[in-house]
Structure formats: structure tokens, C-alpha cells
ROTI-142301 format. One record per residue (C-alpha): residue number from 1; x, y, z. Coordinates in steps of 0.02 Angstrom, whole numbers, always signed. Layout:
! residues N
+------+--------+--------+--------+
: resi :      x :      y :      z :
+------+--------+--------+--------+
:  NUM :      X :      Y :      Z :
...
+------+--------+--------+--------+
END
This chain:
! residues 383
+------+--------+--------+--------+
: resi :      x :      y :      z :
+------+--------+--------+--------+
:    1 :  -2398 : +15791 : +15437 :
:    2 :  -2445 : +15657 : +15563 :
:    3 :  -2386 : +15477 : +15563 :
:    4 :  -2565 : +15406 : +15546 :
:    5 :  -2592 : +15509 : +15387 :
:    6 :  -2425 : +15451 : +15314 :
:    7 :  -2465 : +15271 : +15361 :
:    8 :  -2636 : +15281 : +15277 :
:    9 :  -2558 : +15346 : +15116 :
:   10 :  -2423 : +15212 : +15124 :
:   11 :  -2549 : +15070 : +15151 :
:   12 :  -2663 : +15136 : +15014 :
:   13 :  -2513 : +15143 : +14896 :
:   14 :  -2471 : +14962 : +14937 :
:   15 :  -2652 : +14905 : +14915 :
:   16 :  -2658 : +14986 : +14743 :
:   17 :  -2495 : +14899 : +14695 :
:   18 :  -2563 : +14729 : +14749 :
:   19 :  -2728 : +14753 : +14655 :
:   20 :  -2643 : +14812 : +14495 :
:   21 :  -2517 : +14668 : +14506 :
:   22 :  -2658 : +14542 : +14524 :
:   23 :  -2750 : +14618 : +14375 :
:   24 :  -2592 : +14610 : +14269 :
:   25 :  -2588 : +14420 : +14285 :
:   26 :  -2744 : +14406 : +14177 :
:   27 :  -2715 : +14556 : +14062 :
:   28 :  -2536 : +14534 : +14004 :
:   29 :  -2438 : +14382 : +13944 :
:   30 :  -2286 : +14335 : +14047 :
:   31 :  -2108 : +14361 : +13986 :
:   32 :  -2006 : +14233 : +14081 :
:   33 :  -1829 : +14295 : +14044 :
:   34 :  -1795 : +14401 : +14199 :
:   35 :  -1932 : +14356 : +14324 :
:   36 :  -1902 : +14337 : +14510 :
:   37 :  -1892 : +14174 : +14606 :
:   38 :  -1745 : +14096 : +14515 :
:   39 :  -1657 : +14073 : +14682 :
:   40 :  -1799 : +13957 : +14737 :
:   41 :  -1810 : +13857 : +14575 :
:   42 :  -1792 : +13668 : +14585 :
:   43 :  -1843 : +13513 : +14488 :
:   44 :  -1998 : +13499 : +14595 :
:   45 :  -2037 : +13685 : +14581 :
:   46 :  -1954 : +13749 : +14420 :
:   47 :  -2052 : +13913 : +14413 :
:   48 :  -2079 : +13990 : +14585 :
:   49 :  -2147 : +14149 : +14503 :
:   50 :  -2297 : +14051 : +14438 :
:   51 :  -2330 : +13980 : +14612 :
:   52 :  -2318 : +14148 : +14702 :
:   53 :  -2324 : +14293 : +14578 :
:   54 :  -2376 : +14424 : +14707 :
:   55 :  -2211 : +14394 : +14796 :
:   56 :  -2089 : +14359 : +14656 :
:   57 :  -2154 : +14492 : +14536 :
:   58 :  -2067 : +14618 : +14651 :
:   59 :  -1901 : +14531 : +14623 :
:   60 :  -1893 : +14543 : +14433 :
:   61 :  -1737 : +14605 : +14340 :
:   62 :  -1614 : +14683 : +14466 :
:   63 :  -1705 : +14594 : +14607 :
:   64 :  -1636 : +14429 : +14540 :
:   65 :  -1459 : +14494 : +14560 :
:   66 :  -1483 : +14567 : +14734 :
:   67 :  -1554 : +14401 : +14797 :
:   68 :  -1415 : +14305 : +14709 :
:   69 :  -1279 : +14413 : +14787 :
:   70 :  -1363 : +14396 : +14957 :
:   71 :  -1362 : +14207 : +14944 :
:   72 :  -1199 : +14168 : +14853 :
:   73 :  -1090 : +14324 : +14848 :
:   74 :  -1038 : +14414 : +14690 :
:   75 :  -1046 : +14321 : +14524 :
:   76 :  -1021 : +14369 : +14342 :
:   77 :  -1051 : +14557 : +14312 :
:   78 :  -1138 : +14577 : +14479 :
:   79 :  -1009 : +14703 : +14539 :
:   80 :  -1131 : +14834 : +14473 :
:   81 :  -1236 : +14802 : +14630 :
:   82 :  -1172 : +14884 : +14789 :
:   83 :  -1156 : +14776 : +14946 :
:   84 :  -1261 : +14846 : +15089 :
:   85 :  -1435 : +14800 : +15026 :
:   86 :  -1393 : +14618 : +14982 :
:   87 :  -1299 : +14605 : +15146 :
:   88 :  -1455 : +14658 : +15241 :
:   89 :  -1557 : +14532 : +15141 :
:   90 :  -1431 : +14397 : +15188 :
:   91 :  -1447 : +14439 : +15374 :
:   92 :  -1637 : +14452 : +15376 :
:   93 :  -1664 : +14297 : +15269 :
:   94 :  -1593 : +14192 : +15411 :
:   95 :  -1756 : +14231 : +15502 :
:   96 :  -1876 : +14270 : +15359 :
:   97 :  -1886 : +14158 : +15206 :
:   98 :  -1875 : +14168 : +15057 :
:   99 :  -1740 : +14302 : +15031 :
:  100 :  -1852 : +14396 : +14908 :
:  101 :  -1976 : +14425 : +15050 :
:  102 :  -1835 : +14487 : +15161 :
:  103 :  -1785 : +14611 : +15026 :
:  104 :  -1963 : +14675 : +15007 :
:  105 :  -1982 : +14700 : +15195 :
:  106 :  -1819 : +14797 : +15202 :
:  107 :  -1876 : +14909 : +15059 :
:  108 :  -2049 : +14938 : +15134 :
:  109 :  -1989 : +14972 : +15312 :
:  110 :  -1852 : +15088 : +15249 :
:  111 :  -1970 : +15186 : +15140 :
:  112 :  -2103 : +15206 : +15275 :
:  113 :  -1974 : +15277 : +15396 :
:  114 :  -1904 : +15381 : +15254 :
:  115 :  -2076 : +15458 : +15222 :
:  116 :  -2092 : +15505 : +15406 :
:  117 :  -1926 : +15597 : +15403 :
:  118 :  -1961 : +15669 : +15230 :
:  119 :  -2116 : +15753 : +15302 :
:  120 :  -2011 : +15819 : +15446 :
:  121 :  -1878 : +15882 : +15326 :
:  122 :  -2008 : +15973 : +15222 :
:  123 :  -2088 : +16048 : +15379 :
:  124 :  -1924 : +16136 : +15421 :
:  125 :  -1966 : +16257 : +15280 :
:  126 :  -2143 : +16227 : +15218 :
:  127 :  -2322 : +16198 : +15275 :
:  128 :  -2403 : +16029 : +15313 :
:  129 :  -2502 : +16051 : +15151 :
:  130 :  -2342 : +16056 : +15048 :
:  131 :  -2278 : +15902 : +15141 :
:  132 :  -2439 : +15808 : +15104 :
:  133 :  -2441 : +15847 : +14918 :
:  134 :  -2256 : +15811 : +14900 :
:  135 :  -2280 : +15636 : +14970 :
:  136 :  -2433 : +15610 : +14860 :
:  137 :  -2333 : +15665 : +14706 :
:  138 :  -2197 : +15538 : +14750 :
:  139 :  -2318 : +15394 : +14782 :
:  140 :  -2415 : +15417 : +14618 :
:  141 :  -2259 : +15443 : +14511 :
:  142 :  -2262 : +15315 : +14368 :
:  143 :  -2113 : +15215 : +14433 :
:  144 :  -2137 : +15230 : +14622 :
:  145 :  -2175 : +15044 : +14633 :
:  146 :  -1988 : +15011 : +14620 :
:  147 :  -1971 : +15079 : +14797 :
:  148 :  -2064 : +14927 : +14865 :
:  149 :  -1976 : +14801 : +14754 :
:  150 :  -1813 : +14706 : +14785 :
:  151 :  -1715 : +14859 : +14733 :
:  152 :  -1612 : +14984 : +14833 :
:  153 :  -1733 : +15129 : +14807 :
:  154 :  -1824 : +15111 : +14974 :
:  155 :  -1665 : +15094 : +15078 :
:  156 :  -1573 : +15231 : +14983 :
:  157 :  -1720 : +15350 : +15000 :
:  158 :  -1713 : +15330 : +15189 :
:  159 :  -1525 : +15360 : +15192 :
:  160 :  -1533 : +15517 : +15085 :
:  161 :  -1677 : +15594 : +15183 :
:  162 :  -1598 : +15553 : +15351 :
:  163 :  -1430 : +15625 : +15298 :
:  164 :  -1510 : +15790 : +15248 :
:  165 :  -1625 : +15794 : +15399 :
:  166 :  -1484 : +15764 : +15523 :
:  167 :  -1376 : +15895 : +15436 :
:  168 :  -1519 : +16021 : +15438 :
:  169 :  -1546 : +15991 : +15625 :
:  170 :  -1362 : +16002 : +15672 :
:  171 :  -1323 : +15817 : +15698 :
:  172 :  -1175 : +15811 : +15582 :
:  173 :  -1097 : +15650 : +15644 :
:  174 :  -1262 : +15558 : +15617 :
:  175 :  -1275 : +15634 : +15443 :
:  176 :  -1098 : +15576 : +15405 :
:  177 :  -1124 : +15396 : +15461 :
:  178 :  -1289 : +15384 : +15366 :
:  179 :  -1202 : +15461 : +15214 :
:  180 :  -1064 : +15330 : +15226 :
:  181 :  -1195 : +15191 : +15226 :
:  182 :  -1277 : +15274 : +15075 :
:  183 :  -1115 : +15271 : +14975 :
:  184 :  -1103 : +15085 : +15020 :
:  185 :  -1279 : +15060 : +14951 :
:  186 :  -1269 : +15155 : +14786 :
:  187 :  -1138 : +15257 : +14696 :
:  188 :  -1254 : +15409 : +14705 :
:  189 :  -1230 : +15406 : +14893 :
:  190 :  -1063 : +15491 : +14869 :
:  191 :  -1156 : +15645 : +14804 :
:  192 :  -1207 : +15678 : +14984 :
:  193 :  -1026 : +15728 : +15016 :
:  194 :  -1023 : +15889 : +14912 :
:  195 :  -1207 : +15923 : +14948 :
:  196 :  -1183 : +15920 : +15137 :
:  197 :  -1025 : +16025 : +15124 :
:  198 :  -1134 : +16156 : +15040 :
:  199 :  -1263 : +16135 : +15179 :
:  200 :  -1127 : +16161 : +15309 :
:  201 :  -1070 : +16319 : +15220 :
:  202 :  -1249 : +16382 : +15207 :
:  203 :  -1278 : +16361 : +15394 :
:  204 :  -1107 : +16432 : +15435 :
:  205 :  -1126 : +16590 : +15331 :
:  206 :  -1310 : +16635 : +15353 :
:  207 :  -1357 : +16740 : +15504 :
:  208 :  -1527 : +16655 : +15526 :
:  209 :  -1443 : +16492 : +15575 :
:  210 :  -1480 : +16460 : +15759 :
:  211 :  -1322 : +16359 : +15788 :
:  212 :  -1175 : +16380 : +15671 :
:  213 :  -1084 : +16216 : +15634 :
:  214 :   -900 : +16205 : +15677 :
:  215 :   -746 : +16144 : +15585 :
:  216 :   -762 : +15973 : +15668 :
:  217 :   -935 : +15957 : +15589 :
:  218 :   -859 : +15989 : +15419 :
:  219 :   -717 : +15866 : +15446 :
:  220 :   -834 : +15725 : +15496 :
:  221 :   -916 : +15735 : +15324 :
:  222 :   -758 : +15654 : +15255 :
:  223 :   -831 : +15489 : +15314 :
:  224 :   -967 : +15494 : +15181 :
:  225 :   -861 : +15430 : +15033 :
:  226 :   -789 : +15293 : +15143 :
:  227 :   -928 : +15172 : +15097 :
:  228 :   -880 : +15187 : +14913 :
:  229 :   -695 : +15173 : +14956 :
:  230 :   -725 : +15011 : +15053 :
:  231 :   -820 : +14936 : +14905 :
:  232 :   -686 : +14990 : +14782 :
:  233 :   -553 : +14911 : +14894 :
:  234 :   -653 : +14749 : +14892 :
:  235 :   -670 : +14757 : +14702 :
:  236 :   -483 : +14784 : +14680 :
:  237 :   -441 : +14631 : +14783 :
:  238 :   -572 : +14520 : +14700 :
:  239 :   -567 : +14580 : +14519 :
:  240 :   -412 : +14689 : +14504 :
:  241 :   -522 : +14835 : +14449 :
:  242 :   -564 : +14978 : +14568 :
:  243 :   -702 : +15035 : +14451 :
:  244 :   -778 : +14866 : +14410 :
:  245 :   -949 : +14931 : +14464 :
:  246 :   -940 : +15050 : +14314 :
:  247 :   -849 : +14940 : +14189 :
:  248 :   -971 : +14793 : +14203 :
:  249 :  -1119 : +14904 : +14157 :
:  250 :  -1091 : +14877 : +13971 :
:  251 :  -1113 : +14689 : +13996 :
:  252 :  -1299 : +14719 : +14030 :
:  253 :  -1322 : +14783 : +13851 :
:  254 :  -1419 : +14938 : +13902 :
:  255 :  -1330 : +15056 : +13783 :
:  256 :  -1208 : +15123 : +13912 :
:  257 :  -1036 : +15175 : +13852 :
:  258 :   -866 : +15200 : +13935 :
:  259 :   -848 : +15379 : +13873 :
:  260 :   -939 : +15531 : +13939 :
:  261 :  -1085 : +15581 : +13828 :
:  262 :  -1165 : +15752 : +13851 :
:  263 :  -1351 : +15759 : +13888 :
:  264 :  -1396 : +15852 : +13728 :
:  265 :  -1320 : +15708 : +13630 :
:  266 :  -1427 : +15585 : +13727 :
:  267 :  -1582 : +15688 : +13688 :
:  268 :  -1538 : +15681 : +13503 :
:  269 :  -1515 : +15493 : +13513 :
:  270 :  -1687 : +15473 : +13593 :
:  271 :  -1771 : +15585 : +13465 :
:  272 :  -1706 : +15469 : +13330 :
:  273 :  -1767 : +15315 : +13425 :
:  274 :  -1941 : +15389 : +13447 :
:  275 :  -1958 : +15398 : +13258 :
:  276 :  -1871 : +15234 : +13214 :
:  277 :  -1911 : +15104 : +13349 :
:  278 :  -2056 : +14986 : +13314 :
:  279 :  -2206 : +15063 : +13401 :
:  280 :  -2287 : +14891 : +13426 :
:  281 :  -2143 : +14839 : +13538 :
:  282 :  -2180 : +14868 : +13725 :
:  283 :  -2003 : +14937 : +13738 :
:  284 :  -2063 : +15089 : +13640 :
:  285 :  -2169 : +15140 : +13790 :
:  286 :  -2014 : +15130 : +13900 :
:  287 :  -1917 : +15240 : +13779 :
:  288 :  -2055 : +15371 : +13790 :
:  289 :  -2053 : +15358 : +13979 :
:  290 :  -1865 : +15382 : +13983 :
:  291 :  -1870 : +15529 : +13864 :
:  292 :  -2008 : +15627 : +13951 :
:  293 :  -1940 : +15586 : +14125 :
:  294 :  -1775 : +15661 : +14068 :
:  295 :  -1862 : +15819 : +14007 :
:  296 :  -1963 : +15837 : +14167 :
:  297 :  -1813 : +15818 : +14281 :
:  298 :  -1701 : +15926 : +14173 :
:  299 :  -1827 : +16066 : +14197 :
:  300 :  -1852 : +16037 : +14383 :
:  301 :  -1664 : +16024 : +14412 :
:  302 :  -1642 : +16196 : +14334 :
:  303 :  -1786 : +16267 : +14437 :
:  304 :  -1711 : +16187 : +14593 :
:  305 :  -1547 : +16278 : +14560 :
:  306 :  -1642 : +16442 : +14560 :
:  307 :  -1768 : +16418 : +14699 :
:  308 :  -1705 : +16289 : +14824 :
:  309 :  -1563 : +16270 : +14949 :
:  310 :  -1395 : +16246 : +14865 :
:  311 :  -1369 : +16078 : +14951 :
:  312 :  -1537 : +16013 : +14888 :
:  313 :  -1512 : +16073 : +14710 :
:  314 :  -1334 : +16006 : +14698 :
:  315 :  -1388 : +15832 : +14752 :
:  316 :  -1536 : +15842 : +14634 :
:  317 :  -1428 : +15886 : +14483 :
:  318 :  -1292 : +15759 : +14520 :
:  319 :  -1416 : +15617 : +14551 :
:  320 :  -1508 : +15654 : +14389 :
:  321 :  -1368 : +15702 : +14269 :
:  322 :  -1233 : +15574 : +14314 :
:  323 :  -1321 : +15418 : +14243 :
:  324 :  -1355 : +15511 : +14079 :
:  325 :  -1168 : +15537 : +14051 :
:  326 :  -1156 : +15354 : +14000 :
:  327 :  -1253 : +15399 : +13842 :
:  328 :  -1428 : +15338 : +13887 :
:  329 :  -1582 : +15380 : +13989 :
:  330 :  -1601 : +15195 : +14033 :
:  331 :  -1665 : +15178 : +14212 :
:  332 :  -1678 : +15368 : +14232 :
:  333 :  -1866 : +15352 : +14272 :
:  334 :  -1812 : +15248 : +14423 :
:  335 :  -1658 : +15348 : +14473 :
:  336 :  -1759 : +15510 : +14484 :
:  337 :  -1862 : +15438 : +14626 :
:  338 :  -1718 : +15499 : +14735 :
:  339 :  -1727 : +15677 : +14667 :
:  340 :  -1826 : +15731 : +14820 :
:  341 :  -1804 : +15918 : +14785 :
:  342 :  -1895 : +15895 : +14619 :
:  343 :  -2039 : +15808 : +14708 :
:  344 :  -2041 : +15951 : +14832 :
:  345 :  -2069 : +16068 : +14684 :
:  346 :  -2213 : +15956 : +14627 :
:  347 :  -2285 : +15964 : +14802 :
:  348 :  -2274 : +16153 : +14807 :
:  349 :  -2363 : +16166 : +14640 :
:  350 :  -2499 : +16043 : +14691 :
:  351 :  -2528 : +16133 : +14855 :
:  352 :  -2567 : +16292 : +14758 :
:  353 :  -2658 : +16214 : +14610 :
:  354 :  -2846 : +16208 : +14592 :
:  355 :  -2940 : +16046 : +14624 :
:  356 :  -2961 : +16018 : +14437 :
:  357 :  -2775 : +16028 : +14401 :
:  358 :  -2736 : +15914 : +14548 :
:  359 :  -2859 : +15783 : +14487 :
:  360 :  -2788 : +15792 : +14310 :
:  361 :  -2610 : +15773 : +14374 :
:  362 :  -2651 : +15626 : +14488 :
:  363 :  -2758 : +15540 : +14355 :
:  364 :  -2622 : +15555 : +14223 :
:  365 :  -2485 : +15498 : +14341 :
:  366 :  -2588 : +15353 : +14407 :
:  367 :  -2632 : +15298 : +14231 :
:  368 :  -2447 : +15286 : +14188 :
:  369 :  -2413 : +15204 : +14356 :
:  370 :  -2539 : +15067 : +14317 :
:  371 :  -2470 : +15039 : +14142 :
:  372 :  -2287 : +15025 : +14191 :
:  373 :  -2320 : +14925 : +14349 :
:  374 :  -2414 : +14797 : +14245 :
:  375 :  -2271 : +14787 : +14121 :
:  376 :  -2140 : +14768 : +14258 :
:  377 :  -2227 : +14630 : +14356 :
:  378 :  -2254 : +14530 : +14196 :
:  379 :  -2071 : +14533 : +14148 :
:  380 :  -2060 : +14683 : +14031 :
:  381 :  -1915 : +14805 : +14052 :
:  382 :  -1967 : +14973 : +14124 :
:  383 :  -1818 : +15050 : +14215 :
+------+--------+--------+--------+
END
């Protein structure tokens, strides 16, 4: 899949986001509790979001925290946000202002490069047609707009794809360094460690491998968890708690618990919420999104275990299932954006489906994309 084709899809995706965001300003009332731009607020300009909603609507919710950490360092409960992304915002905002714009540019540039390497990764095993439909499936997914917001999704997508691509092409040191940066960006980055060990074993034990990796290639993978270790060391010296990034989660009142809750228990909890939560509350739509996203990625994770490379399926399962162990599907519709093997399954299906089924899939996904993007940019919780 050529770069011009990827770039056209990327630019079209961004144009759609801009148009839907602009339409949302007139169609939905604004909830001002967690909207972006608070870092720019002053007596003269108390509501920067109102002045520049196209910019600051991408910095709602978590975006506020990433910008805050970039500008001031860690504050109350912000240890939940890993350091690399806000650090990059801090560096870039010295040249590009405001910091929210710097964060958006980092996310967009990272994702565009990530798409290029994602297509290359897919082409190692599949046709250009599968690569095309996989990228389309990702771009029209109902929460894909988070990738271009002041969130870590764009940067982390690039890191995950590069780590797998370098490992698949025998550049193990590069995969290890990228993996280390991923575990310094999000906790899920550490899942690259067992996944790439499996990839090493697959290449080592299968006769079709053109160049079998050596023991030194395996040993260098030990660098991957180092990003997490460095952050935990920082947390211990600043808070006295190695696991502060986990323990502060409950302060955000998202229903997360300290004990491990099995996924079937979470499904039962959501079934009860579907029948008891006020259906006139916009949050009800988010509960439905969380519930059906969980079902979809439970199914594709199982299929991945059966049909895909062991390294892919292990990362897919760990990335999806780990957040659910806190007892909620909160933010799962956003976390699954990094389940690239599941999107590869969508791409394979779309490449074989008839034109009618493709149009139905894209129309349904885009309809949900429009709905949840409008909610997000107007200050309603989505993921």
C-alpha cells in the first residue's frame, strides 16, 4: 500500500473529524467540566475552549492532564499518566504554542508514520487489499478520533507497530529500544516483552525463517520493561509508592477497584447497568459502547489466538483483558485501538466481503464515530 494512498486516507479522516467537530458546536450543548484549554485560562480569557474549540476540543478529559504534566510536572493523582508523551509536549511546546497544539501534532505525526509501518507489517503476510481494508477499519472505528487527540494513542500506536515490524524484520535491538520507550509511554507497553519473546521463539524454531535470531537478540529484549522500571523508580522517590500509577486510578471515580475482577463478572455488572441506568443520560450510550466493544474484542481475541501469530495474539489478549481486571470496561473502547491484530481480522473480512456488506459495515461504524466524536468534543465522557 503506497504512501500517497495512506496519506489520502489520513487527510480524509482528519477532514471528517474537523467537519463533525464543527457541526457538534451547533448540535450539542457544551459540558464545561473537563474541556481543554484550562492551561491557557486567564482573567482576560477565562474560557479558551470557547475562543478556539477546534483546537481545545481535542484536549478534553485526559488531554487536560497531559498538558498540565507537560507544563508543571506531576500533580494530584496525575501519576496515572506515564511520562514520555507529556515530556515530548514539553519539548515541542518551546517552539510550538500552545502546548495542546504540540500534543496534537505529536499524535498526528506519530499516527501517520505508524500507519505507514502498519501497512508494511501487514504486507509481510498479506495482500495490499488486506492492508487497505485494515487501515480503513481502524480509521472508521467509533473511537479512532482519540488517536488524533491529546492522548497517547497516536504515539503508542507507532511504538507498538515499530516494535513488531523491527522484530519481524530481524532488527531486535531497534525493537527493544522502541519497546522500552513504549513501556515509558503506557503500562501496556510492557506487554511487548512477552509478545516479542514469543516472536523470537517463533522465528528461532520455524524452518521458514530466513535468518534465525540468536541468543543476543533474545537478551536485548530485557530492555523493554526498563521504561516502566524507570517510571516506577521515579514514583517511589516522589510518592513512596512504586505502583502509584495503579493506586491513583480509583481517585478518578471510574469504577475501578484494587482487586482483580474476572471478565465474566464485569459482563454481569454491565448487563445490570444496561437495564437500570437512566436511558436519557448520555452516559448510557457510553455504557452500551463499552459493553459491545468488550464483546467484539473478546471474540476477536479468541479468533486471534487460533488464526494469528502467537506474538500478535498474546499482545492482543493482554492489551484487551488487563484493563478489564479492574472491574470495569471503562475506556476499553479507546484501549482496543491498539489491538492491531483484531483490526487485521476486520481487514481480512472486509477484503473478502461483498460491496454491500462493506458499505453496511462502514456506514454503521461511521454513524457511531460521528455520534461519539460529537459527544467527546462537547465535553461528554466517551472513553
